[in-house]
Structures are given as structure tokens and as C-alpha cells.
C-alpha positions in Angstrom: -112.2 4.9 -84.8 -110.4 8.2 -85.1 -111.3 10.8 -82.4 -110.6 14.5 -82.1 -110.8 15.9 -78.5 -111.5 19.6 -79.1 -111.2 22.3 -76.4 -111.8 26.0 -76.6 -109.5 26.5 -73.6 -105.8 27.2 -73.9 -103.5 24.4 -72.7 -101.1 26.9 -71.1 -103.0 27.1 -67.8 -104.1 24.3 -65.5 -107.8 23.6 -65.4 -110.5 20.9 -65.2 -111.2 20.7 -68.9 -107.5 20.3 -69.7 -107.1 17.5 -67.1 -110.1 15.7 -68.5 -108.9 15.8 -72.1 -105.3 14.8 -71.2 -106.6 11.9 -69.1 -109.0 10.7 -71.8 -106.3 11.0 -74.4 -103.9 8.9 -72.4 -106.5 6.2 -71.8 -107.4 6.1 -75.5 -103.7 5.7 -76.3 -103.5 2.7 -74.0 -106.3 1.1 -75.9 -104.9 1.8 -79.4 -107.7 4.3 -80.2 -106.3 6.9 -82.5 -106.9 10.4 -81.0 -105.6 13.9 -81.2 -106.2 17.0 -79.1 -107.2 20.2 -80.9 -106.7 23.3 -78.9 -106.2 27.1 -79.5 -102.8 28.8 -79.4 -102.2 31.7 -77.0 -98.5 32.0 -77.6 -96.4 31.5 -80.7 -93.9 29.4 -78.8 -96.5 26.7 -77.8 -95.6 23.2 -79.0 -97.1 20.1 -77.4 -95.9 17.4 -79.8 -97.6 15.6 -82.6 -100.6 14.5 -80.6 -101.8 18.1 -80.2 -103.0 20.2 -83.1 -103.0 24.0 -82.4 -105.9 25.5 -84.2 -107.3 29.0 -83.7 -106.1 31.9 -81.4 -107.1 32.2 -77.7 -107.4 35.5 -75.9 -107.7 35.4 -72.1 -110.8 37.1 -70.7 -112.3 37.4 -67.2 -116.0 36.7 -67.1 -118.0 36.3 -63.9 -115.1 36.0 -61.6 -113.2 33.4 -63.5 -110.7 33.2 -66.4 -111.7 31.9 -69.8 -110.7 32.2 -73.4 -112.3 33.9 -76.4 -111.2 31.8 -79.3 -111.5 32.4 -83.1 -109.9 30.9 -86.2 -108.7 33.8 -88.3 -107.9 31.3 -91.1 -110.9 29.0 -91.7 -109.0 27.2 -94.4 -106.8 25.7 -91.7 -109.8 23.9 -90.3 -110.5 22.4 -93.7 -106.9 21.2 -94.0 -106.9 19.6 -90.6 -110.3 17.8 -91.1 -109.3 16.7 -94.6 -106.0 15.3 -93.5 -107.1 13.5 -90.3 -110.5 12.3 -91.4 -111.8 12.0 -87.8 -114.8 9.7 -87.2 -115.7 11.6 -84.0 -115.3 15.3 -83.1 -115.6 15.4 -79.4 -116.0 19.0 -78.2 -115.3 19.9 -74.6 -117.4 23.0 -73.7 -118.7 25.3 -76.4 -117.7 28.8 -77.5 -119.6 30.6 -80.2 -116.8 31.5 -82.6 -114.3 28.7 -82.7 -116.7 25.7 -81.9 -119.2 26.9 -84.5 -116.4 27.4 -87.1 -115.4 23.8 -86.7 -118.9 22.4 -86.4 -120.2 24.0 -89.7 -117.4 22.2 -91.6 -117.8 18.8 -89.9 -119.0 15.7 -91.6 -118.1 13.6 -88.5 -120.1 12.4 -85.5 -120.3 15.5 -83.3 -120.3 15.0 -79.5 -120.3 17.7 -76.9 -119.3 17.4 -73.2 -120.6 20.2 -71.1 -118.2 20.8 -68.2 -119.7 23.9 -66.8 -123.1 24.8 -65.4 -124.7 26.9 -68.2 -127.6 28.1 -66.1 -125.2 29.3 -63.4 -123.6 31.7 -65.8 -124.9 35.2 -65.3 -123.2 36.4 -68.5 -124.9 33.8 -70.7 -128.3 34.4 -69.1 -128.2 38.2 -69.1 -126.8 38.4 -72.7 -129.4 36.0 -74.1 -126.7 33.8 -75.5 -127.8 30.8 -73.5 -130.9 30.3 -75.7 -128.9 30.7 -78.9 -126.3 28.3 -77.5 -128.9 25.6 -77.0 -130.4 26.1 -80.5 -127.0 25.7 -82.1 -126.3 22.6 -80.1 -129.6 21.1 -81.1 -128.8 21.8 -84.8 -125.4 20.2 -85.1 -124.6 18.1 -82.1 -125.3 14.3 -82.3 -124.8 13.4 -78.7 -124.6 15.4 -75.4 -122.6 14.5 -72.3 -122.6 16.3 -68.9 -119.9 15.7 -66.3 -122.7 16.2 -63.8 -126.6 16.3 -64.0 -126.7 20.1 -63.5 -124.7 20.5 -66.7 -127.6 19.2 -68.7 -130.3 21.3 -67.1 -132.2 23.1 -69.8 -131.5 20.5 -72.5 -134.7 18.5 -72.0 -135.7 19.2 -75.6 -132.4 18.0 -77.1 -133.5 15.2 -79.4 -130.3 13.2 -79.6 -128.8 10.8 -77.0 -127.5 12.4 -73.8 -125.8 11.0 -70.7 -123.8 11.7 -67.6 -120.1 10.8 -67.7 -118.1 12.3 -64.9 -114.5 13.5 -64.8 -111.9 10.9 -64.2 -108.7 10.5 -62.1 -105.4 8.7 -62.7 -105.4 6.3 -59.8 -101.8 5.2 -60.6 -100.6 8.8 -60.2 -102.8 10.0 -57.4 -102.7 7.5 -54.5 -101.8 7.4 -50.8 -98.5 5.6 -51.4 -96.9 8.5 -53.2 -94.1 10.4 -51.4 -94.9 13.2 -49.0 -93.2 16.5 -49.0 -89.7 16.5 -47.4 -89.2 20.3 -47.1 -91.7 20.8 -44.3 -91.1 19.3 -40.8 -93.7 17.1 -39.2 -95.7 17.9 -36.1 -98.2 20.1 -37.8 -101.8 19.5 -39.0 -101.8 20.4 -42.7 -104.7 22.0 -44.6 -104.6 22.2 -48.4 -106.1 24.4 -51.0 -105.6 23.8 -54.7 -107.1 26.1 -57.4 -106.8 29.3 -59.3 -106.6 32.4 -57.1 -109.7 34.1 -58.4 -113.0 35.2 -57.1 -115.1 32.0 -57.7 -112.5 29.7 -56.0 -113.2 31.5 -52.7 -109.7 31.4 -51.1 -110.4 34.5 -49.1 -113.1 32.7 -47.2 -110.6 29.9 -46.2 -108.1 32.5 -45.1 -110.7 34.1 -42.9 -111.7 30.7 -41.5 -108.0 29.9 -40.9 -107.6 33.2 -38.9 -110.4 32.0 -36.6 -108.9 28.5 -36.3 -105.4 29.8 -35.4 -106.8 31.1 -32.1 -108.0 27.6 -31.1 -105.3 25.4 -32.6 -101.6 26.1 -32.4 -100.3 23.4 -34.7 -101.9 24.4 -38.0 -100.3 24.9 -41.4 -102.0 25.9 -44.7 -100.7 25.2 -48.2 -102.1 27.2 -51.1 -101.4 25.8 -54.5 -102.2 27.9 -57.6 -101.8 31.2 -59.3 -104.3 33.9 -60.3 -105.3 37.5 -60.3 -106.1 37.6 -56.5 -102.7 36.3 -55.4 -101.5 39.7 -54.1 -104.8 40.4 -52.4 -104.7 37.1 -50.6 -101.0 37.4 -49.6 -101.9 40.9 -48.4 -104.6 39.5 -46.2 -102.2 37.0 -44.6 -99.6 39.7 -43.9 -102.1 42.3 -42.6 -103.7 39.8 -40.2 -100.5 38.2 -39.1 -101.5 34.7 -40.1 -98.8 32.1 -39.4 -97.8 29.1 -41.4 -99.5 30.0 -44.6 -97.5 29.0 -47.6 -98.3 30.2 -51.2 -96.6 27.5 -53.2 -97.6 28.6 -56.8 -98.5 26.1 -59.5 -97.4 22.5 -59.4 -97.2 19.6 -61.8 -99.3 16.6 -61.0 -96.2 14.7 -59.8 -95.5 17.6 -57.4 -99.2 18.0 -56.5 -99.7 14.5 -55.3 -97.0 15.1 -52.6 -99.0 18.0 -51.2 -102.2 15.9 -51.1 -100.3 13.1 -49.3 -98.8 15.6 -46.8 -102.2 17.2 -46.1 -104.6 16.0 -43.4 -107.6 17.9 -44.7 -108.4 19.2 -48.2 -110.6 22.3 -48.6 -112.2 23.8 -51.7 -114.2 26.9 -50.8 -115.5 27.6 -54.3 -118.5 29.9 -54.1 -120.1 29.4 -57.6 -119.6 28.0 -61.1 -118.6 24.5 -60.1 -120.1 21.5 -61.8 -118.0 18.8 -60.4 -114.7 19.4 -58.5 -111.7 17.4 -59.9 -109.6 18.5 -57.0 -112.0 16.5 -54.7 -111.2 13.4 -56.8 -107.4 14.0 -56.5 -107.7 14.5 -52.7 -109.9 11.4 -52.3 -107.6 9.3 -54.3 -104.9 10.1 -51.7 -107.3 9.1 -48.9 -108.0 12.6 -47.7 -111.3 13.9 -46.2 -112.6 16.9 -48.2 -114.6 20.0 -47.2 -116.2 22.5 -49.6 -118.9 25.2 -49.7 -122.4 24.0 -50.6 -122.5 25.4 -54.1 -124.7 23.6 -56.6 -122.0 21.5 -58.1 -120.4 20.4 -54.9 -123.9 19.6 -53.4 -124.5 17.3 -56.4 -121.1 15.6 -56.3 -120.9 15.0 -52.5 -124.6 14.2 -51.8 -124.1 10.4 -51.6 -120.5 10.4 -50.4 -119.1 9.8 -46.9 -115.7 11.3 -47.7 -116.9 15.0 -47.7 -118.5 17.7 -45.6 -120.2 20.8 -46.9 -120.3 24.2 -45.2 -122.8 27.0 -45.8 -121.8 28.8 -49.0 -119.8 32.0 -48.4 -119.9 31.5 -44.6 -116.3 31.5 -43.2 -117.7 30.9 -39.7 -119.4 27.6 -40.7 -116.4 26.7 -42.8 -114.1 27.1 -39.7 -116.6 25.0 -37.7 -116.5 22.2 -40.2 -112.7 22.2 -40.4 -112.5 22.3 -36.6 -114.6 19.1 -36.4 -112.0 17.2 -38.4 -109.0 18.9 -36.7 -110.3 17.5 -33.4 -111.2 14.1 -34.6 -108.3 12.0 -36.1 -110.4 8.9 -36.2 -113.1 10.6 -38.2 -110.4 11.9 -40.7 -109.1 8.4 -41.1 -112.6 6.9 -41.5 -113.5 9.5 -44.2 -110.2 8.8 -45.9 -111.1 5.1 -46.2 -114.5 6.0 -47.7 -112.7 8.3 -50.1 -110.5 5.5 -51.5 -113.5 3.3 -52.0 -115.7 6.0 -53.6 -113.0 7.3 -56.0 -112.6 4.0 -57.8 -115.8 4.7 -59.7 -113.9 7.6 -61.4 -110.9 5.7 -62.9 -110.1 6.8 -66.5 -110.8 3.2 -67.5 -114.4 3.5 -66.5 -114.8 7.0 -67.9 -113.3 5.9 -71.3 -115.5 2.7 -71.4 -118.6 4.8 -71.0 -117.4 7.4 -73.6 -116.6 4.9 -76.3 -120.0 3.1 -75.7 -121.7 6.5 -76.1 -119.9 7.2 -79.4 -121.3 3.9 -80.7 -124.8 4.6 -79.5 -124.8 8.1 -81.1 -123.4 6.6 -84.4 -126.2 4.1 -84.5 -128.8 6.8 -83.8 -127.3 9.1 -86.6 -127.4 6.2 -89.1 -130.9 5.4 -88.2 -132.0 9.0 -88.7 -130.3 9.1 -92.1 -132.1 5.9 -93.3 -135.5 7.2 -92.2 
């Protein structure tokens, strides 16, 4: 089996889709499954080696408070050359954009699988523009199998006639684990809070900073690490400076190897995303390092944490309730440790081995369904 993992997101910036594709690619490689990543190019200097095919051009855009990519292939013949050379059995698309995804789909003679990582119904842009209905029609026409990383990703696809299933995001448990080294550059004696994410509207960092301001009055031993970059960095740094917040460190972007040290140094992980989340890979990373997690009760986080004892949800966009939930864990070390143990147990279900097993089984199911339709 030869598999193409196709993304309409640039590989330059970090993100959930990028992590998913790289994790799946690595697991396929371990098993001897031939696979390549197809991604758009944003800069001429990009080069990721022979396992990544750069196809199409990505233009960064801000839609609905988050960064995305508008992607188009200016040279459709390049698509023909790649498909003819590689002869992929499976084209596995990760999210869908109208221009680039359709350009590849219309030339495909392979099994076409789509994983939906986002919450389509949660996109005001798709709903208001009328593109959501068109999107679903195109998917029903050319896609052979549909995967959602969470149940809410497949809402509205009840009429899809092919196989569909839920296969979550995965986590590298060899890389993210509680035995990894902690940070050495920060002295001990502090209770550490951690945020990881793009500094943009939907990730909600400003709510955490407001909550932290309240917590500083009651607890004198706090420290907050902020990992990530984004358009709101200056605004958030300005808030910290204006309000005299202490021990808040903007650490920028980090590699996974660096990131795991921050998770292991943290006592509590917080993701105050306010909308647009379907899953929360950062929760998996924190849980794999035995950390309790706190998030806002957006639709995606409510779904992900509903049966888990490792997490707590605060009222969405309510910094007072967020501060209250964080304070509960600050004051109770035993509860933090208990939730951390639950986290390690729960995260095992999301190993890349399990995710890849389910993905390969789904490919085979869809292939059988497609052959059956052709015969009939």
C-alpha cells in the first residue's frame, strides 16, 4: 500500500494537523508502509527531504480569529506528474480547501480518504458564505471514506454514503513522558502554570492572563510559561507590563524536544481556547507528562474531556471561573497528583500505534466498499 498524506496547511508553522500528519507518517515508516507527505509551499527556501512533496502555493490568511492558508496549484500539470510517478493507492486528505484539494481530487484515481480536523459547523465564515453546503456536496461526490478526529467534526455528514468513523489525534508516548528532563534555567520553589498555543484570538491567552492577575493576589509563588507565537503577542505582553504581572515568561516557539521539558516543569496545564477546537492535542501532550489539565468549556474540549478524570473545564470566556478552577488545583497537591495518574492511564488510548492501526483498517474497509460499488 502506498499512501499520500495530503495537507492544505503550510508546514512552516506548528499546528495540530501538522503534528498529526508527522506522527502518522513516522508510525507508517516503522511498519514499512510506503508514505509521503504532500504539502503546499509558502517560501521558496522550504525543503523537508525526500519524504515531503511540496505541491501548490500557500498564502497565509486570518479567518475567524485564527490563521489558515489559502492554497492553489498554479501549475495543474505538476499534480499529474506527482500522481503518475508515485502511483499512490490512497490519497489521505487532512482538512479540505476548495482550490487545492479539489484540484488534486479531480485528477485522482486512488482511494480518497478525508480526515476532518476542524469543527465545520463552528466556522462562521463557512456558514455565512454558504460554502459549507457546497463543501459537503463535493465531499460526497469524490471522497470514499470520512474520518473525524472527534464526533463534532462529522456533524452534518449524516447523508454521506461512504464509510465514516472517528479516529482521534495521536501522541508520541516515547517523546512525551514524565521521565523527560525538566527545565534547568528556572529555579525551583514556584508553582508553574503552562500555556502552549498560537497567540491569536481563539486560543484565549488574554483570559488566562486576566485569571493570573487575580491569582497573584492570593498566591505568591506562581509562575506562568507562555509557549507560542502569533499576532497577539505584543498585545498580551502589553497587558502583562501594564498590569505589573510578575513571573510571566513569553518563551516563543519550541521544538517537541524542548516542549516536553516545559510540560514536565509545569504543575498545571491550561488551554483557554474560546472556540474552534475539535480536540486539543496540547491536552494529550500534557497528559502524557502526567499533568492535570484545565480548559474552557468550548464544544471540542467538552467532548474530549467528558469521560476523563485528568481535566477540569471552566465556563467559556469567564476568567473568574478559570481563576477559581486553577486555584482549586493550586491549593490541592494531592488532587494534582491524582489527576496526573489518571492522565497517564487515559493517554495510552491515543498512542500512534493505536491510531495507525485504526487508520489502516479503515483504508481496507473503504477499499472493499469501493470495489463492491464498482461491481454492482
